VEXBATI-35411 format. One record per residue (C-alpha): residue number from 1; x, y, z; chain; residue in one letter. Coordinates in steps of 0.1 Angstrom, whole numbers. Each point is the difference from the previous one (the first is absolute). Layout:
residues N
[NUM,[X,Y,Z],A,A]
...
end
This chain:
residues 611
[1,[3,1,-3],A,M]
[2,[8,32,-6],A,W]
[3,[-21,17,31],A,F]
[4,[-19,-13,30],A,G]
[5,[-18,21,20],A,H]
[6,[-6,34,-1],A,M]
[7,[26,25,4],A,T]
[8,[-1,26,26],A,A]
[9,[8,23,-27],A,V]
[10,[-36,-2,-11],A,R]
[11,[-13,-2,37],A,K]
[12,[13,36,5],A,R]
[13,[-22,9,-33],A,H]
[14,[-29,-15,15],A,I]
[15,[9,16,31],A,A]
[16,[1,32,-18],A,L]
[17,[-32,-3,-20],A,E]
[18,[-20,-7,29],A,L]
[19,[18,33,15],A,H]
[20,[-13,19,-26],A,R]
[21,[-35,-17,-2],A,S]
[22,[-5,5,37],A,V]
[23,[13,33,3],A,G]
[24,[-29,15,-23],A,Y]
[25,[-21,-2,34],A,F]
[26,[28,0,27],A,T]
[27,[26,13,-9],A,H]
[28,[21,10,34],A,G]
[29,[-7,-32,13],A,V]
[30,[9,-19,-31],A,V]
[31,[34,19,-2],A,N]
[32,[9,-15,38],A,M]
[33,[-12,-36,-8],A,A]
[34,[18,0,-31],A,A]
[35,[32,9,16],A,L]
[36,[-6,-33,26],A,D]
[37,[-12,-20,-37],A,K]
[38,[33,7,-15],A,N]
[39,[22,-5,29],A,N]
[40,[-19,-39,5],A,I]
[41,[8,-4,-40],A,I]
[42,[37,8,3],A,H]
[43,[6,-21,30],A,D]
[44,[-26,-28,-16],A,S]
[45,[25,2,-32],A,C]
[46,[33,-2,17],A,E]
[47,[-14,-30,23],A,G]
[48,[-13,-14,-35],A,D]
[49,[34,3,-16],A,R]
[50,[18,-12,32],A,L]
[51,[-19,-33,5],A,L]
[52,[0,-7,-42],A,S]
[53,[18,-22,-9],A,S]
[54,[-8,-6,-33],A,V]
[55,[22,19,-30],A,T]
[56,[-28,11,-27],A,R]
[57,[7,24,-36],A,Y]
[58,[-12,39,10],A,G]
[59,[8,14,32],A,S]
[60,[-22,-7,32],A,H]
[61,[19,30,20],A,E]
[62,[-15,28,22],A,C]
[63,[-11,38,-19],A,N]
[64,[28,17,20],A,N]
[65,[26,-21,-16],A,D]
[66,[8,15,-38],A,H]
[67,[19,-25,-8],A,S]
[68,[-34,-18,-14],A,N]
[69,[-15,32,-17],A,R]
[70,[10,18,-32],A,R]
[71,[-9,23,-25],A,L]
[72,[-30,-6,-26],A,S]
[73,[5,16,-33],A,P]
[74,[-34,-1,-4],A,A]
[75,[-8,24,27],A,T]
[76,[24,12,14],A,G]
[77,[-6,-17,36],A,T]
[78,[16,-20,21],A,W]
[79,[-17,-38,0],A,V]
[80,[14,-30,11],A,T]
[81,[11,-31,-16],A,V]
[82,[-25,-19,7],A,D]
[83,[-27,21,-13],A,Q]
[84,[20,3,-37],A,E]
[85,[0,-37,3],A,E]
[86,[-33,-4,4],A,E]
[87,[-14,29,-24],A,A]
[88,[20,-22,-25],A,L]
[89,[-11,-32,10],A,R]
[90,[-39,14,-9],A,R]
[91,[13,17,-29],A,K]
[92,[14,-31,-17],A,L]
[93,[-29,-23,11],A,K]
[94,[-26,29,-13],A,Y]
[95,[24,-3,-33],A,F]
[96,[-8,-36,-2],A,F]
[97,[-34,-4,5],A,M]
[98,[-27,-11,-24],A,S]
[99,[-26,23,-14],A,P]
[100,[-25,-11,27],A,C]
[101,[22,3,29],A,D]
[102,[12,37,-6],A,K]
[103,[-39,8,-8],A,F]
[104,[-3,-13,35],A,H]
[105,[32,19,13],A,A]
[106,[-9,34,-11],A,K]
[107,[-32,-3,-12],A,G]
[108,[12,10,-37],A,R]
[109,[-22,-16,-30],A,K]
[110,[24,-24,-19],A,P]
[111,[1,30,-32],A,Y]
[112,[27,-13,-16],A,K]
[113,[-17,-40,2],A,L]
[114,[-31,15,-16],A,A]
[115,[15,19,-25],A,L]
[116,[19,-36,-9],A,Q]
[117,[-32,-14,-5],A,L]
[118,[-15,22,-20],A,I]
[119,[27,4,-22],A,K]
[120,[-3,-37,-3],A,I]
[121,[-37,3,-18],A,I]
[122,[12,31,-22],A,I]
[123,[31,-17,-15],A,V]
[124,[-19,-30,-8],A,T]
[125,[-30,19,-14],A,I]
[126,[26,19,-25],A,Q]
[127,[19,-26,-10],A,L]
[128,[-36,-24,-8],A,V]
[129,[-9,34,-23],A,M]
[130,[34,5,-16],A,F]
[131,[0,-42,-3],A,G]
[132,[-35,-1,-20],A,L]
[133,[19,32,-24],A,S]
[134,[30,-19,-6],A,N]
[135,[-15,-32,-6],A,Q]
[136,[-21,15,-26],A,M]
[137,[28,22,-16],A,V]
[138,[24,-38,3],A,V]
[139,[-31,-17,-17],A,T]
[140,[-8,27,-31],A,F]
[141,[39,-2,-11],A,K]
[142,[1,-41,5],A,E]
[143,[-31,-1,-19],A,E]
[144,[11,22,-27],A,N]
[145,[32,-17,-1],A,T]
[146,[-17,-34,-10],A,A]
[147,[-24,15,-25],A,S]
[148,[34,17,-19],A,F]
[149,[16,-37,-3],A,K]
[150,[-31,-12,-13],A,H]
[151,[-3,29,-25],A,L]
[152,[38,9,-9],A,F]
[153,[19,-38,-3],A,L]
[154,[-11,-20,-18],A,K]
[155,[-6,-41,13],A,G]
[156,[-1,13,34],A,Y]
[157,[-32,-25,18],A,D]
[158,[8,13,38],A,G]
[159,[9,-34,8],A,A]
[160,[38,11,6],A,S]
[161,[22,29,-4],A,D]
[162,[27,-17,-17],A,A]
[163,[-9,9,-39],A,L]
[164,[26,-10,-26],A,A]
[165,[7,2,-35],A,V]
[166,[27,-23,-20],A,Y]
[167,[-7,11,-37],A,K]
[168,[9,30,-19],A,Q]
[169,[-32,-2,-11],A,S]
[170,[-15,-1,32],A,D]
[171,[19,31,13],A,V]
[172,[-11,23,-35],A,Y]
[173,[-36,-11,10],A,D]
[174,[1,7,37],A,C]
[175,[14,38,-13],A,I]
[176,[-30,1,-24],A,V]
[177,[-24,-10,25],A,Y]
[178,[6,22,28],A,A]
[179,[5,32,-24],A,V]
[180,[-34,-6,-19],A,E]
[181,[-19,-11,40],A,Q]
[182,[14,36,6],A,Y]
[183,[-14,17,-24],A,L]
[184,[-34,-14,-2],A,A]
[185,[-2,5,36],A,L]
[186,[-28,19,2],A,P]
[187,[-23,-23,-24],A,D]
[188,[15,-34,16],A,T]
[189,[3,7,38],A,T]
[190,[-32,2,26],A,V]
[191,[17,24,25],A,G]
[192,[5,40,-5],A,R]
[193,[35,6,-12],A,Y]
[194,[15,30,-17],A,A]
[195,[31,3,-19],A,Y]
[196,[27,20,10],A,V]
[197,[22,16,-28],A,Y]
[198,[35,17,0],A,G]
[199,[16,-22,29],A,V]
[200,[11,-23,-35],A,G]
[201,[28,1,-25],A,V]
[202,[3,29,-17],A,N]
[203,[-34,18,17],A,G]
[204,[-16,-33,-6],A,S]
[205,[-22,-17,26],A,A]
[206,[11,-37,-6],A,L]
[207,[36,-8,-4],A,S]
[208,[15,-32,-15],A,L]
[209,[39,-9,6],A,C]
[210,[24,-21,-2],A,Q]
[211,[35,-8,17],A,Q]
[212,[27,-20,-18],A,Y]
[213,[38,-1,6],A,Y]
[214,[19,29,-22],A,K]
[215,[19,-28,-20],A,K]
[216,[-7,-38,0],A,G]
[217,[2,-32,-19],A,W]
[218,[1,-35,15],A,I]
[219,[7,-32,-12],A,D]
[220,[-4,-29,11],A,P]
[221,[8,-25,-28],A,A]
[222,[39,14,2],A,N]
[223,[-2,4,39],A,D]
[224,[7,41,0],A,T]
[225,[-19,33,5],A,F]
[226,[8,35,-1],A,F]
[227,[-21,26,25],A,I]
[228,[1,37,-2],A,D]
[229,[-13,5,38],A,P]
[230,[-14,35,-3],A,H]
[231,[-37,1,-6],A,I]
[232,[-19,17,-27],A,V]
[233,[-38,9,6],A,T]
[234,[-20,4,-34],A,D]
[235,[-37,17,6],A,C]
[236,[-29,9,-15],A,V]
[237,[-32,13,9],A,G]
[238,[-35,-8,-9],A,V]
[239,[-32,28,8],A,T]
[240,[-34,-10,4],A,P]
[241,[-31,17,-17],A,L]
[242,[22,17,-30],A,A]
[243,[-15,20,-25],A,T]
[244,[-3,-6,-26],A,P]
[245,[6,-36,7],A,P]
[246,[24,-4,-25],A,E]
[247,[25,18,25],A,A]
[248,[-1,-27,23],A,L]
[249,[23,-20,-22],A,G]
[250,[13,-34,1],A,N]
[251,[37,5,15],A,D]
[252,[-10,-26,29],A,Y]
[253,[-5,-29,-26],A,K]
[254,[30,5,-19],A,N]
[255,[21,2,30],A,F]
[256,[30,-23,-4],A,T]
[257,[13,-11,25],A,L]
[258,[37,-20,7],A,K]
[259,[-5,-31,17],A,F]
[260,[42,-13,-1],A,H]
[261,[3,32,21],A,K]
[262,[-37,6,16],A,L]
[263,[5,9,35],A,I]
[264,[-41,9,5],A,N]
[265,[-28,15,-9],A,V]
[266,[-22,26,14],A,T]
[267,[-33,13,-8],A,I]
[268,[-5,30,27],A,Q]
[269,[-34,24,0],A,F]
[270,[-20,20,22],A,Q]
[271,[-37,-5,7],A,L]
[272,[-25,21,25],A,K]
[273,[-30,-11,19],A,A]
[274,[-18,18,33],A,I]
[275,[-10,-30,30],A,N]
[276,[-41,5,1],A,L]
[277,[-3,-25,32],A,Q]
[278,[11,21,23],A,T]
[279,[-32,21,3],A,I]
[280,[-10,-32,17],A,I]
[281,[20,14,31],A,N]
[282,[-9,32,-4],A,N]
[283,[31,13,-16],A,E]
[284,[5,20,-27],A,I]
[285,[14,-23,-34],A,P]
[286,[37,4,-8],A,D]
[287,[12,-2,-33],A,C]
[288,[26,-24,-9],A,Y]
[289,[30,-2,-28],A,T]
[290,[13,-36,-9],A,F]
[291,[31,-1,-11],A,V]
[292,[6,-36,-19],A,I]
[293,[28,-7,-13],A,T]
[294,[5,-40,-18],A,I]
[295,[31,-16,-4],A,V]
[296,[10,-31,-21],A,L]
[297,[33,-9,15],A,D]
[298,[25,-21,-23],A,N]
[299,[33,14,20],A,K]
[300,[9,-40,7],A,A]
[301,[-3,-7,-36],A,H]
[302,[-14,-35,13],A,S]
[303,[-25,-2,-28],A,G]
[304,[-25,9,25],A,K]
[305,[-17,35,-2],A,V]
[306,[-13,8,30],A,K]
[307,[-34,25,0],A,V]
[308,[-9,18,28],A,S]
[309,[-21,34,8],A,L]
[310,[6,23,27],A,D]
[311,[-25,26,16],A,N]
[312,[12,31,21],A,E]
[313,[-29,25,9],A,V]
[314,[-3,33,12],A,T]
[315,[-26,16,17],A,I]
[316,[-10,43,-2],A,K]
[317,[-33,18,7],A,E]
[318,[-21,0,-28],A,C]
[319,[-5,38,-15],A,R]
[320,[-32,3,-1],A,D]
[321,[-24,-22,22],A,H]
[322,[-30,-3,10],A,S]
[323,[-28,-21,16],A,V]
[324,[-34,1,0],A,S]
[325,[-16,14,37],A,G]
[326,[34,-7,16],A,H]
[327,[20,30,14],A,A]
[328,[34,9,12],A,E]
[329,[3,-26,35],A,N]
[330,[30,10,18],A,Y]
[331,[-10,-29,23],A,T]
[332,[27,-22,-7],A,R]
[333,[24,30,3],A,V]
[334,[-12,17,31],A,A]
[335,[2,-40,16],A,F]
[336,[39,-3,-5],A,D]
[337,[4,31,14],A,V]
[338,[-15,-8,33],A,M]
[339,[21,-32,-6],A,V]
[340,[31,13,0],A,A]
[341,[-11,30,23],A,V]
[342,[-6,-32,28],A,V]
[343,[32,-20,-10],A,C]
[344,[20,39,7],A,A]
[345,[-14,0,31],A,L]
[346,[8,-36,9],A,S]
[347,[35,8,-9],A,L]
[348,[3,26,22],A,L]
[349,[-15,-21,33],A,L]
[350,[25,-30,-13],A,C]
[351,[28,24,-2],A,S]
[352,[-9,19,34],A,R]
[353,[-1,-34,16],A,S]
[354,[34,-14,-13],A,I]
[355,[21,38,10],A,I]
[356,[-19,-3,37],A,R]
[357,[13,-36,1],A,G]
[358,[36,12,-10],A,I]
[359,[-2,28,25],A,L]
[360,[-14,-22,29],A,L]
[361,[29,-23,-7],A,Q]
[362,[27,22,6],A,L]
[363,[-17,8,32],A,E]
[364,[0,-34,10],A,F]
[365,[36,-4,-14],A,V]
[366,[11,34,21],A,H]
[367,[-16,-14,23],A,F]
[368,[16,-30,7],A,F]
[369,[36,13,-5],A,K]
[370,[-1,29,19],A,D]
[371,[-20,-19,33],A,T]
[372,[5,-34,4],A,L]
[373,[31,-3,-24],A,N]
[374,[-6,-24,-26],A,R]
[375,[-7,-2,-36],A,R]
[376,[-29,-10,-17],A,V]
[377,[4,-27,-24],A,S]
[378,[-14,6,-40],A,W]
[379,[-25,-23,6],A,G]
[380,[-20,20,25],A,D]
[381,[8,37,-20],A,R]
[382,[-15,-17,-29],A,M]
[383,[-30,-7,22],A,E]
[384,[-9,32,-6],A,F]
[385,[-3,0,-40],A,I]
[386,[-34,-13,-9],A,N]
[387,[6,-21,-36],A,G]
[388,[-39,3,-2],A,W]
[389,[3,43,-7],A,Y]
[390,[31,-2,-17],A,I]
[391,[-29,-29,-27],A,L]
[392,[-27,24,3],A,L]
[393,[25,30,-11],A,I]
[394,[11,-20,-26],A,I]
[395,[-33,-10,-11],A,S]
[396,[-17,38,5],A,D]
[397,[26,15,-23],A,L]
[398,[-11,-27,-27],A,L]
[399,[-33,11,5],A,T]
[400,[9,29,-2],A,I]
[401,[20,1,-36],A,T]
[402,[-30,-22,-12],A,G]
[403,[-22,20,7],A,S]
[404,[11,31,-15],A,F]
[405,[10,-20,-36],A,I]
[406,[-31,-11,2],A,K]
[407,[-17,29,4],A,I]
[408,[22,9,-32],A,G]
[409,[-13,-32,-16],A,I]
[410,[-38,17,3],A,E]
[411,[10,33,-7],A,S]
[412,[8,-18,-33],A,K]
[413,[34,15,5],A,N]
[414,[21,-35,7],A,I]
[415,[-1,-37,-15],A,A]
[416,[20,-20,27],A,S]
[417,[-28,-21,8],A,Y]
[418,[26,-28,12],A,D]
[419,[23,24,24],A,I]
[420,[-31,7,14],A,C]
[421,[-12,-33,3],A,G]
[422,[33,-10,13],A,I]
[423,[-3,30,26],A,L]
[424,[-31,-8,14],A,L]
[425,[1,-32,0],A,G]
[426,[31,-2,18],A,T]
[427,[-13,27,24],A,S]
[428,[-30,-21,5],A,T]
[429,[18,-27,12],A,L]
[430,[19,17,27],A,L]
[431,[-34,14,13],A,V]
[432,[-9,-35,7],A,W]
[433,[28,-13,11],A,V]
[434,[1,29,27],A,G]
[435,[-35,-12,18],A,V]
[436,[23,-32,12],A,I]
[437,[13,29,20],A,R]
[438,[-30,7,20],A,Y]
[439,[-4,-40,1],A,L]
[440,[31,-8,16],A,S]
[441,[-13,18,33],A,F]
[442,[-19,-33,4],A,F]
[443,[18,-26,11],A,Q]
[444,[-19,-27,-20],A,K]
[445,[7,16,-29],A,Y]
[446,[30,14,-2],A,N]
[447,[16,-36,0],A,I]
[448,[6,5,-42],A,L]
[449,[26,33,6],A,I]
[450,[15,-15,31],A,V]
[451,[6,-32,-21],A,T]
[452,[9,18,-28],A,L]
[453,[29,24,17],A,R]
[454,[13,-28,22],A,A]
[455,[4,-21,-33],A,A]
[456,[13,26,-24],A,F]
[457,[38,3,5],A,P]
[458,[3,-36,-5],A,N]
[459,[-20,-1,-30],A,V]
[460,[20,26,-14],A,I]
[461,[31,-15,4],A,R]
[462,[-15,-32,-13],A,F]
[463,[-13,15,-35],A,C]
[464,[35,18,-6],A,C]
[465,[13,-35,2],A,C]
[466,[-25,-17,-17],A,V]
[467,[1,31,-25],A,A]
[468,[39,-13,-13],A,V]
[469,[-15,-36,-8],A,I]
[470,[-27,14,-19],A,Y]
[471,[13,23,-20],A,L]
[472,[27,-21,-6],A,G]
[473,[-28,-27,-18],A,Y]
[474,[-14,30,-14],A,C]
[475,[30,11,-20],A,F]
[476,[9,-40,-9],A,C]
[477,[-40,-7,-9],A,G]
[478,[3,36,-25],A,W]
[479,[33,-12,-18],A,I]
[480,[-3,-39,-5],A,V]
[481,[-41,-1,-1],A,L]
[482,[-10,30,-14],A,G]
[483,[7,-8,-40],A,P]
[484,[-21,-34,4],A,Y]
[485,[-26,11,25],A,H]
[486,[-26,28,-1],A,V]
[487,[-4,8,36],A,K]
[488,[42,5,3],A,F]
[489,[-1,25,-30],A,R]
[490,[9,31,25],A,S]
[491,[11,6,33],A,L]
[492,[-31,8,11],A,S]
[493,[-19,-32,-8],A,M]
[494,[23,-13,14],A,V]
[495,[-5,11,34],A,S]
[496,[-39,-5,-6],A,E]
[497,[7,-33,-8],A,C]
[498,[22,-11,24],A,L]
[499,[-24,19,27],A,F]
[500,[-31,-20,-13],A,S]
[501,[20,-35,3],A,L]
[502,[6,9,35],A,I]
[503,[-38,5,6],A,N]
[504,[-9,-34,-15],A,G]
[505,[-13,20,-31],A,D]
[506,[8,-15,-39],A,D]
[507,[23,-27,7],A,M]
[508,[-13,-25,-27],A,F]
[509,[2,27,-24],A,V]
[510,[33,9,7],A,T]
[511,[12,-30,-4],A,F]
[512,[-23,-9,-29],A,S]
[513,[17,32,-17],A,G]
[514,[31,-9,-4],A,M]
[515,[9,-6,-39],A,Q]
[516,[20,-32,-7],A,E]
[517,[22,14,-28],A,S]
[518,[26,1,18],A,S]
[519,[9,-35,26],A,T]
[520,[27,16,20],A,L]
[521,[-24,29,6],A,V]
[522,[-32,-20,10],A,W]
[523,[23,-22,23],A,V]
[524,[13,32,20],A,F]
[525,[-38,16,2],A,S]
[526,[-13,-32,18],A,Q]
[527,[31,3,21],A,V]
[528,[-3,41,0],A,Y]
[529,[-41,-4,14],A,L]
[530,[4,-32,24],A,Y]
[531,[29,17,21],A,T]
[532,[-19,32,2],A,F]
[533,[-38,-13,9],A,I]
[534,[20,-28,27],A,S]
[535,[22,30,12],A,L]
[536,[-26,32,3],A,F]
[537,[-31,-21,5],A,I]
[538,[10,-27,28],A,Y]
[539,[30,24,18],A,M]
[540,[-3,35,-9],A,V]
[541,[-38,-2,6],A,L]
[542,[3,-18,28],A,S]
[543,[30,24,19],A,L]
[544,[-23,28,-7],A,F]
[545,[-32,-10,14],A,I]
[546,[22,-14,33],A,A]
[547,[11,32,-2],A,L]
[548,[-32,22,7],A,I]
[549,[-12,-36,26],A,T]
[550,[31,5,21],A,G]
[551,[-9,38,2],A,A]
[552,[-33,-6,8],A,Y]
[553,[8,-31,28],A,E]
[554,[22,24,15],A,T]
[555,[-26,28,4],A,I]
[556,[-22,-20,9],A,K]
[557,[24,-18,30],A,H]
[558,[4,38,10],A,Q]
[559,[-34,8,10],A,T]
[560,[5,-30,20],A,Q]
[561,[34,12,16],A,E]
[562,[16,30,12],A,P]
[563,[13,18,-24],A,M]
[564,[32,23,-4],A,H]
[565,[-10,32,12],A,I]
[566,[16,30,-11],A,T]
[567,[12,33,20],A,D]
[568,[-29,21,-20],A,L]
[569,[-27,-27,7],A,H]
[570,[14,-2,38],A,A]
[571,[6,33,3],A,F]
[572,[-41,5,-14],A,I]
[573,[-12,-26,25],A,A]
[574,[10,20,28],A,E]
[575,[-29,18,-6],A,C]
[576,[-31,-17,17],A,K]
[577,[-21,32,-12],A,D]
[578,[-33,-14,-21],A,T]
[579,[-10,21,-28],A,P]
[580,[-30,2,19],A,N]
[581,[15,16,30],A,S]
[582,[1,31,-13],A,G]
[583,[36,13,13],A,K]
[584,[6,0,-39],A,F]
[585,[-23,28,-6],A,R]
[586,[26,23,18],A,G]
[587,[22,-3,-32],A,L]
[588,[-22,20,-20],A,E]
[589,[10,17,-29],A,T]
[590,[-2,30,-14],A,S]
[591,[-29,14,-20],A,P]
[592,[26,0,-30],A,C]
[593,[11,-36,6],A,S]
[594,[-26,-9,-30],A,F]
[595,[22,20,-23],A,F]
[596,[34,2,15],A,C]
[597,[26,-28,3],A,C]
[598,[22,13,27],A,C]
[599,[-32,11,27],A,D]
[600,[8,7,33],A,R]
[601,[-12,-26,24],A,T]
[602,[-15,10,34],A,T]
[603,[26,-17,29],A,T]
[604,[-5,-9,32],A,Y]
[605,[18,30,12],A,E]
[606,[-28,18,-16],A,D]
[607,[-30,-14,18],A,V]
[608,[22,11,32],A,L]
[609,[1,28,-10],A,L]
[610,[-35,7,-12],A,V]
[611,[-12,-13,36],A,N]
end
């Protein structure tokens, strides 16, 4: 125990209070009684000091001994060490209380908790509203891309995107088919598209280009070749709806390809469209510009020309829009502004709490160093830095940034849907994860957080060791099996495939997908897959689960056995005042404490001075 019985100093203060209270009625009589009482307390203090055989932290000497007193920097008055220590204990205990206990201790409303609950609701609503709009944008783009492939790619059936041609005549047919479909677009498509003029070669609407090596000839019969690696680009332009019709010309039909040194053929044009389905969500439709690029790739010169279509989208506000019975509605913008304001207020409160924790940590460290001549461990110091507040601050910053981007999207100034979605989605995730902080105040709901906290260091070390082996398998599979297996064509695909194997997914498909073109590689693939599955499923995964289980068992035993108490917890445990005792109300802060980080706390000396 740090302190036992009430010290003599406290007794003297009680006597002084009694003296002042009674003095309102019998001033002269009480003065004599107070002098006698002070003498009695002094004698009692001396007797307690001589008879006491227990050494405790703090001072138990009489008020006349100035070695037990020092000047308080807060009030400029002399206070005893035990008074300052008790006040610090109460401040620390109040700092680590739950919102409910703080309400019982000081009667203050848990406005920060209420703000977080409100923020969870409005941030989730904001994300849902943005998700519905973003879903329509992505759907509109994907559906138009599918339409373009059916319109401009000859032989495309939608079953697979791996479209290729193998004859020179088929290459010419693909080019002519795409251009003619483009010219006849207003008469063939069920959608409403418009041409974009002046974006092609020589001010045309469509550009037909081929890229080939500057010089080159290949003679496989004699095993000889000559290639000049400089690339030359030849282009012709096509403009639809030309007047007179003869001005259109047939240049694209007379376009000659140099197959012996051909690299690729590209057809590029732009189309405009309007997304009308946003009216369902009470939004003004956007104007879209599609940049369509058709590529016939022959850089491998393998006899297979791969055909692909790429579609890039630009979204902007329509020049003149009018919806019958629809007026300008700024409800969404006002809601986004409200979300940003609430998150800014939450950011301010969380930052204030972190600053207060740092200041209280410094006070605690200085007290231990000056009074008890002891150093505070880094573990105790980090107790004052609340990681949940840091999590909420990051969430608030992401939400504020995403809200401003969303406002720009709704005002049609920017079209960064992907960036806004990532920011708002991540912030909502962190907000909901932050709810666990309030559940952790209940012991039965705290088991997840405590287990993760206990297992985290060992799990990180274990993952670092496993990552070395995992990367080794990734590089080996990519280099050796990549040319023969579709799931090992790139390093990212290898990682995805191996991670799926760890979870027992697509095992047979991975084994059966290996081509038997090389017996040696096939044998190597069997050894590779069997060793990886055996090592990671039967050993690595089992050890990983054992680490989590071990941490859980340790936490469960700690609840039944005496736990290791740190200096900070032992120091706070000496404060036996309950939140309902009313003694914490003497630590009321100034009225500006809601906005100020370094508010002045009313100390015990101030209470005595007021009395």
